[in-house]
PDB file with one MODEL, atoms N, CA, C and O in Angstrom:
MODEL        1
ATOM      1  N   UNK A   1     -33.591  18.867-134.950  1.00  0.00           N
ATOM      2  CA  UNK A   1     -33.291  20.290-135.912  1.00  0.00           C
ATOM      3  C   UNK A   1     -32.832  21.081-134.953  1.00  0.00           C
ATOM      4  O   UNK A   1     -32.885  22.149-135.563  1.00  0.00           O
ATOM      5  N   UNK A   2     -32.494  21.302-134.090  1.00  0.00           N
ATOM      6  CA  UNK A   2     -31.933  22.078-133.038  1.00  0.00           C
ATOM      7  C   UNK A   2     -32.975  23.428-132.644  1.00  0.00           C
ATOM      8  O   UNK A   2     -32.608  24.582-132.425  1.00  0.00           O
ATOM      9  N   UNK A   3     -34.001  23.034-132.633  1.00  0.00           N
ATOM     10  CA  UNK A   3     -35.281  23.959-131.861  1.00  0.00           C
ATOM     11  C   UNK A   3     -35.403  23.573-130.811  1.00  0.00           C
ATOM     12  O   UNK A   3     -35.590  22.361-130.699  1.00  0.00           O
ATOM     13  N   UNK A   4     -35.362  24.281-129.766  1.00  0.00           N
ATOM     14  CA  UNK A   4     -35.568  24.089-128.353  1.00  0.00           C
ATOM     15  C   UNK A   4     -37.035  24.316-128.064  1.00  0.00           C
ATOM     16  O   UNK A   4     -37.861  24.857-128.799  1.00  0.00           O
ATOM     17  N   UNK A   5     -37.218  23.767-126.775  1.00  0.00           N
ATOM     18  CA  UNK A   5     -38.693  24.108-126.276  1.00  0.00           C
ATOM     19  C   UNK A   5     -38.531  24.217-124.726  1.00  0.00           C
ATOM     20  O   UNK A   5     -37.580  23.749-124.100  1.00  0.00           O
ATOM     21  N   UNK A   6     -39.332  24.733-124.322  1.00  0.00           N
ATOM     22  CA  UNK A   6     -39.384  25.081-122.827  1.00  0.00           C
ATOM     23  C   UNK A   6     -39.716  23.891-121.861  1.00  0.00           C
ATOM     24  O   UNK A   6     -39.190  23.782-120.754  1.00  0.00           O
ATOM     25  N   UNK A   7     -40.611  23.028-122.360  1.00  0.00           N
ATOM     26  CA  UNK A   7     -41.024  21.598-121.708  1.00  0.00           C
ATOM     27  C   UNK A   7     -41.704  20.764-122.803  1.00  0.00           C
ATOM     28  O   UNK A   7     -42.056  20.977-123.963  1.00  0.00           O
ATOM     29  N   UNK A   8     -41.754  19.405-121.693  1.00  0.00           N
ATOM     30  CA  UNK A   8     -42.231  18.418-122.578  1.00  0.00           C
ATOM     31  C   UNK A   8     -43.645  18.513-123.299  1.00  0.00           C
ATOM     32  O   UNK A   8     -43.874  18.149-124.452  1.00  0.00           O
ATOM     33  N   UNK A   9     -44.643  19.128-122.311  1.00  0.00           N
ATOM     34  CA  UNK A   9     -45.981  19.319-123.085  1.00  0.00           C
ATOM     35  C   UNK A   9     -45.885  20.102-124.310  1.00  0.00           C
ATOM     36  O   UNK A   9     -46.710  19.965-125.213  1.00  0.00           O
ATOM     37  N   UNK A  10     -44.727  21.071-124.387  1.00  0.00           N
ATOM     38  CA  UNK A  10     -44.965  22.047-125.733  1.00  0.00           C
ATOM     39  C   UNK A  10     -44.141  21.401-126.967  1.00  0.00           C
ATOM     40  O   UNK A  10     -44.241  21.748-128.143  1.00  0.00           O
ATOM     41  N   UNK A  11     -43.271  20.345-126.426  1.00  0.00           N
ATOM     42  CA  UNK A  11     -42.604  19.694-127.530  1.00  0.00           C
ATOM     43  C   UNK A  11     -43.675  18.596-128.159  1.00  0.00           C
ATOM     44  O   UNK A  11     -43.773  18.436-129.375  1.00  0.00           O
ATOM     45  N   UNK A  12     -44.432  17.891-127.239  1.00  0.00           N
ATOM     46  CA  UNK A  12     -45.316  17.013-127.873  1.00  0.00           C
ATOM     47  C   UNK A  12     -46.563  17.370-128.440  1.00  0.00           C
ATOM     48  O   UNK A  12     -47.228  16.498-128.999  1.00  0.00           O
ATOM     49  N   UNK A  13     -47.013  18.668-128.362  1.00  0.00           N
ATOM     50  CA  UNK A  13     -48.119  19.596-128.808  1.00  0.00           C
ATOM     51  C   UNK A  13     -47.421  19.632-130.266  1.00  0.00           C
ATOM     52  O   UNK A  13     -47.977  19.156-131.256  1.00  0.00           O
ATOM     53  N   UNK A  14     -46.171  20.231-130.298  1.00  0.00           N
ATOM     54  CA  UNK A  14     -46.060  20.778-131.403  1.00  0.00           C
ATOM     55  C   UNK A  14     -45.495  19.528-132.381  1.00  0.00           C
ATOM     56  O   UNK A  14     -45.590  19.670-133.600  1.00  0.00           O
ATOM     57  N   UNK A  15     -44.986  18.467-131.898  1.00  0.00           N
ATOM     58  CA  UNK A  15     -44.834  17.301-132.628  1.00  0.00           C
ATOM     59  C   UNK A  15     -46.154  16.716-133.064  1.00  0.00           C
ATOM     60  O   UNK A  15     -46.342  16.251-134.188  1.00  0.00           O
ATOM     61  N   UNK A  16     -46.950  16.761-132.220  1.00  0.00           N
ATOM     62  CA  UNK A  16     -48.510  16.149-133.132  1.00  0.00           C
ATOM     63  C   UNK A  16     -49.063  17.079-133.789  1.00  0.00           C
ATOM     64  O   UNK A  16     -50.028  16.559-134.349  1.00  0.00           O
ATOM     65  N   UNK A  17     -49.001  18.327-134.085  1.00  0.00           N
ATOM     66  CA  UNK A  17     -49.352  19.193-135.037  1.00  0.00           C
ATOM     67  C   UNK A  17     -48.486  18.797-136.406  1.00  0.00           C
ATOM     68  O   UNK A  17     -48.993  18.381-137.448  1.00  0.00           O
ATOM     69  N   UNK A  18     -47.273  18.986-136.204  1.00  0.00           N
ATOM     70  CA  UNK A  18     -46.524  18.552-137.249  1.00  0.00           C
ATOM     71  C   UNK A  18     -46.604  17.246-137.974  1.00  0.00           C
ATOM     72  O   UNK A  18     -46.452  17.155-139.192  1.00  0.00           O
ATOM     73  N   UNK A  19     -46.825  16.331-137.249  1.00  0.00           N
ATOM     74  CA  UNK A  19     -46.972  14.667-137.723  1.00  0.00           C
ATOM     75  C   UNK A  19     -48.200  14.765-138.417  1.00  0.00           C
ATOM     76  O   UNK A  19     -48.241  14.281-139.548  1.00  0.00           O
ATOM     77  N   UNK A  20     -49.314  15.358-137.896  1.00  0.00           N
ATOM     78  CA  UNK A  20     -50.759  15.336-138.658  1.00  0.00           C
ATOM     79  C   UNK A  20     -50.401  15.828-139.710  1.00  0.00           C
ATOM     80  O   UNK A  20     -50.790  15.170-140.675  1.00  0.00           O
ATOM     81  N   UNK A  21     -49.593  17.057-140.060  1.00  0.00           N
ATOM     82  CA  UNK A  21     -49.711  17.806-141.167  1.00  0.00           C
ATOM     83  C   UNK A  21     -48.345  16.983-142.453  1.00  0.00           C
ATOM     84  O   UNK A  21     -48.238  17.287-143.640  1.00  0.00           O
ATOM     85  N   UNK A  22     -47.497  15.944-141.696  1.00  0.00           N
ATOM     86  CA  UNK A  22     -46.787  15.474-142.513  1.00  0.00           C
ATOM     87  C   UNK A  22     -47.388  14.394-143.590  1.00  0.00           C
ATOM     88  O   UNK A  22     -46.900  14.026-144.659  1.00  0.00           O
ATOM     89  N   UNK A  23     -48.761  13.964-142.874  1.00  0.00           N
ATOM     90  CA  UNK A  23     -49.522  13.000-143.749  1.00  0.00           C
ATOM     91  C   UNK A  23     -49.739  13.600-145.513  1.00  0.00           C
ATOM     92  O   UNK A  23     -49.683  13.094-146.634  1.00  0.00           O
ATOM     93  N   UNK A  24     -49.990  14.872-144.961  1.00  0.00           N
ATOM     94  CA  UNK A  24     -50.405  15.750-146.274  1.00  0.00           C
ATOM     95  C   UNK A  24     -49.264  16.390-147.148  1.00  0.00           C
ATOM     96  O   UNK A  24     -49.460  17.185-148.068  1.00  0.00           O
ATOM     97  N   UNK A  25     -47.904  15.872-146.674  1.00  0.00           N
ATOM     98  CA  UNK A  25     -47.033  16.116-147.561  1.00  0.00           C
ATOM     99  C   UNK A  25     -46.048  17.335-147.067  1.00  0.00           C
ATOM    100  O   UNK A  25     -45.177  17.797-147.804  1.00  0.00           O
ATOM    101  N   UNK A  26     -46.299  17.820-145.673  1.00  0.00           N
ATOM    102  CA  UNK A  26     -45.691  18.889-145.152  1.00  0.00           C
ATOM    103  C   UNK A  26     -44.303  18.386-144.795  1.00  0.00           C
ATOM    104  O   UNK A  26     -44.169  17.275-144.282  1.00  0.00           O
ATOM    105  N   UNK A  27     -43.173  19.248-145.076  1.00  0.00           N
ATOM    106  CA  UNK A  27     -41.869  18.739-144.954  1.00  0.00           C
ATOM    107  C   UNK A  27     -41.244  20.209-143.774  1.00  0.00           C
ATOM    108  O   UNK A  27     -41.002  21.391-144.022  1.00  0.00           O
ATOM    109  N   UNK A  28     -41.174  19.453-142.587  1.00  0.00           N
ATOM    110  CA  UNK A  28     -40.923  20.691-141.437  1.00  0.00           C
ATOM    111  C   UNK A  28     -39.234  21.089-141.687  1.00  0.00           C
ATOM    112  O   UNK A  28     -38.321  20.311-141.965  1.00  0.00           O
ATOM    113  N   UNK A  29     -39.189  22.306-141.521  1.00  0.00           N
ATOM    114  CA  UNK A  29     -37.869  22.935-141.316  1.00  0.00           C
ATOM    115  C   UNK A  29     -37.574  23.565-140.103  1.00  0.00           C
ATOM    116  O   UNK A  29     -38.445  23.779-139.261  1.00  0.00           O
ATOM    117  N   UNK A  30     -36.478  23.855-139.970  1.00  0.00           N
ATOM    118  CA  UNK A  30     -36.215  24.271-138.091  1.00  0.00           C
ATOM    119  C   UNK A  30     -37.302  25.726-138.171  1.00  0.00           C
ATOM    120  O   UNK A  30     -38.114  25.900-137.262  1.00  0.00           O
ATOM    121  N   UNK A  31     -37.224  26.545-139.145  1.00  0.00           N
ATOM    122  CA  UNK A  31     -38.248  27.726-138.934  1.00  0.00           C
ATOM    123  C   UNK A  31     -39.434  27.346-138.978  1.00  0.00           C
ATOM    124  O   UNK A  31     -40.132  28.217-138.458  1.00  0.00           O
ATOM    125  N   UNK A  32     -40.167  26.303-139.408  1.00  0.00           N
ATOM    126  CA  UNK A  32     -41.514  25.870-139.248  1.00  0.00           C
ATOM    127  C   UNK A  32     -41.823  25.359-138.026  1.00  0.00           C
ATOM    128  O   UNK A  32     -42.829  25.676-137.392  1.00  0.00           O
ATOM    129  N   UNK A  33     -40.734  24.333-137.559  1.00  0.00           N
ATOM    130  CA  UNK A  33     -41.046  23.799-136.102  1.00  0.00           C
ATOM    131  C   UNK A  33     -41.098  25.135-135.078  1.00  0.00           C
ATOM    132  O   UNK A  33     -41.835  25.231-134.096  1.00  0.00           O
ATOM    133  N   UNK A  34     -40.157  26.119-135.538  1.00  0.00           N
ATOM    134  CA  UNK A  34     -39.955  27.370-134.320  1.00  0.00           C
ATOM    135  C   UNK A  34     -41.543  27.937-134.465  1.00  0.00           C
ATOM    136  O   UNK A  34     -42.189  28.058-133.424  1.00  0.00           O
ATOM    137  N   UNK A  35     -42.097  28.243-135.611  1.00  0.00           N
ATOM    138  CA  UNK A  35     -43.197  28.951-135.849  1.00  0.00           C
ATOM    139  C   UNK A  35     -44.211  28.057-135.430  1.00  0.00           C
ATOM    140  O   UNK A  35     -45.157  28.715-134.996  1.00  0.00           O
ATOM    141  N   UNK A  36     -44.426  26.794-135.373  1.00  0.00           N
ATOM    142  CA  UNK A  36     -45.604  26.384-134.806  1.00  0.00           C
ATOM    143  C   UNK A  36     -45.366  26.189-133.375  1.00  0.00           C
ATOM    144  O   UNK A  36     -46.295  26.125-132.570  1.00  0.00           O
ATOM    145  N   UNK A  37     -44.053  26.087-133.025  1.00  0.00           N
ATOM    146  CA  UNK A  37     -43.926  26.032-131.345  1.00  0.00           C
ATOM    147  C   UNK A  37     -44.335  27.254-130.775  1.00  0.00           C
ATOM    148  O   UNK A  37     -44.763  27.191-129.623  1.00  0.00           O
ATOM    149  N   UNK A  38     -44.287  28.650-131.481  1.00  0.00           N
ATOM    150  CA  UNK A  38     -44.435  29.757-130.754  1.00  0.00           C
ATOM    151  C   UNK A  38     -46.018  30.062-130.899  1.00  0.00           C
ATOM    152  O   UNK A  38     -46.599  30.895-130.203  1.00  0.00           O
ATOM    153  N   UNK A  39     -46.661  29.239-131.941  1.00  0.00           N
ATOM    154  CA  UNK A  39     -47.997  29.228-132.108  1.00  0.00           C
ATOM    155  C   UNK A  39     -48.641  28.362-130.932  1.00  0.00           C
ATOM    156  O   UNK A  39     -49.712  28.768-130.481  1.00  0.00           O
ATOM    157  N   UNK A  40     -48.131  27.312-130.449  1.00  0.00           N
ATOM    158  CA  UNK A  40     -48.613  26.315-129.661  1.00  0.00           C
ATOM    159  C   UNK A  40     -48.400  27.101-128.355  1.00  0.00           C
ATOM    160  O   UNK A  40     -49.181  26.877-127.430  1.00  0.00           O
ATOM    161  N   UNK A  41     -47.374  28.037-128.190  1.00  0.00           N
ATOM    162  CA  UNK A  41     -46.990  28.688-126.802  1.00  0.00           C
ATOM    163  C   UNK A  41     -48.032  29.837-126.830  1.00  0.00           C
ATOM    164  O   UNK A  41     -47.987  30.664-125.920  1.00  0.00           O
ATOM    165  N   UNK A  42     -48.678  29.915-127.503  1.00  0.00           N
ATOM    166  CA  UNK A  42     -49.437  31.365-127.683  1.00  0.00           C
ATOM    167  C   UNK A  42     -48.403  32.779-127.860  1.00  0.00           C
ATOM    168  O   UNK A  42     -48.929  33.858-127.586  1.00  0.00           O
ATOM    169  N   UNK A  43     -47.542  32.779-128.128  1.00  0.00           N
ATOM    170  CA  UNK A  43     -46.640  33.714-128.256  1.00  0.00           C
ATOM    171  C   UNK A  43     -47.157  34.580-129.578  1.00  0.00           C
ATOM    172  O   UNK A  43     -46.945  35.775-129.782  1.00  0.00           O
ATOM    173  N   UNK A  44     -47.898  33.646-130.427  1.00  0.00           N
ATOM    174  CA  UNK A  44     -48.564  34.563-131.753  1.00  0.00           C
ATOM    175  C   UNK A  44     -49.861  34.143-131.877  1.00  0.00           C
ATOM    176  O   UNK A  44     -50.146  33.092-131.303  1.00  0.00           O
ATOM    177  N   UNK A  45     -50.730  34.725-132.500  1.00  0.00           N
ATOM    178  CA  UNK A  45     -51.919  34.478-132.802  1.00  0.00           C
ATOM    179  C   UNK A  45     -52.133  33.701-134.041  1.00  0.00           C
ATOM    180  O   UNK A  45     -51.284  33.643-134.931  1.00  0.00           O
ATOM    181  N   UNK A  46     -53.070  33.214-134.080  1.00  0.00           N
ATOM    182  CA  UNK A  46     -53.678  32.342-135.491  1.00  0.00           C
ATOM    183  C   UNK A  46     -53.361  33.509-136.612  1.00  0.00           C
ATOM    184  O   UNK A  46     -52.571  33.305-137.534  1.00  0.00           O
ATOM    185  N   UNK A  47     -54.055  34.742-136.435  1.00  0.00           N
ATOM    186  CA  UNK A  47     -53.823  35.511-137.688  1.00  0.00           C
ATOM    187  C   UNK A  47     -52.349  35.707-137.843  1.00  0.00           C
ATOM    188  O   UNK A  47     -51.830  35.527-138.945  1.00  0.00           O
ATOM    189  N   UNK A  48     -51.580  36.099-136.704  1.00  0.00           N
ATOM    190  CA  UNK A  48     -50.073  36.341-137.232  1.00  0.00           C
ATOM    191  C   UNK A  48     -49.379  35.027-137.622  1.00  0.00           C
ATOM    192  O   UNK A  48     -48.485  35.227-138.444  1.00  0.00           O
ATOM    193  N   UNK A  49     -49.540  33.671-137.251  1.00  0.00           N
ATOM    194  CA  UNK A  49     -49.288  32.516-138.015  1.00  0.00           C
ATOM    195  C   UNK A  49     -49.454  32.336-139.638  1.00  0.00           C
ATOM    196  O   UNK A  49     -48.596  31.912-140.412  1.00  0.00           O
ATOM    197  N   UNK A  50     -50.872  32.796-139.968  1.00  0.00           N
ATOM    198  CA  UNK A  50     -51.320  32.718-141.020  1.00  0.00           C
ATOM    199  C   UNK A  50     -50.543  33.893-142.216  1.00  0.00           C
ATOM    200  O   UNK A  50     -50.214  33.701-143.387  1.00  0.00           O
ATOM    201  N   UNK A  51     -50.461  34.834-141.559  1.00  0.00           N
ATOM    202  CA  UNK A  51     -49.996  36.062-142.111  1.00  0.00           C
ATOM    203  C   UNK A  51     -48.357  35.663-142.592  1.00  0.00           C
ATOM    204  O   UNK A  51     -47.925  35.790-143.738  1.00  0.00           O
ATOM    205  N   UNK A  52     -47.622  35.179-141.460  1.00  0.00           N
ATOM    206  CA  UNK A  52     -45.921  34.772-141.410  1.00  0.00           C
ATOM    207  C   UNK A  52     -46.063  33.605-142.737  1.00  0.00           C
ATOM    208  O   UNK A  52     -45.390  33.729-143.760  1.00  0.00           O
ATOM    209  N   UNK A  53     -46.872  32.676-142.565  1.00  0.00           N
ATOM    210  CA  UNK A  53     -46.852  31.609-143.588  1.00  0.00           C
ATOM    211  C   UNK A  53     -47.081  32.396-145.224  1.00  0.00           C
ATOM    212  O   UNK A  53     -46.328  32.164-146.171  1.00  0.00           O
ATOM    213  N   UNK A  54     -48.100  33.206-145.279  1.00  0.00           N
ATOM    214  CA  UNK A  54     -48.523  33.859-146.785  1.00  0.00           C
ATOM    215  C   UNK A  54     -47.323  34.354-147.032  1.00  0.00           C
ATOM    216  O   UNK A  54     -46.786  34.025-148.090  1.00  0.00           O
ATOM    217  N   UNK A  55     -46.513  35.409-145.957  1.00  0.00           N
ATOM    218  CA  UNK A  55     -45.076  35.882-146.589  1.00  0.00           C
ATOM    219  C   UNK A  55     -43.965  35.370-146.822  1.00  0.00           C
ATOM    220  O   UNK A  55     -43.043  36.005-147.335  1.00  0.00           O
ATOM    221  N   UNK A  56     -43.868  33.693-146.350  1.00  0.00           N
ATOM    222  CA  UNK A  56     -42.983  32.865-146.954  1.00  0.00           C
ATOM    223  C   UNK A  56     -43.164  32.631-148.364  1.00  0.00           C
ATOM    224  O   UNK A  56     -42.392  31.888-148.970  1.00  0.00           O
TER     225      UNK A  56
ENDMDL
END
């Protein structure tokens, strides 16, 4: 989907988070993948993550 990752570990952690949520109907987009990647990399806090999702 065109989202870049700085390393394999970040890619794997992001993919695991996305994969487990897809079982519950989540359909990832480039924006949501980037958001989850940023959370996994500690670029944003959980509170920021939740606020961004609420604002969508």
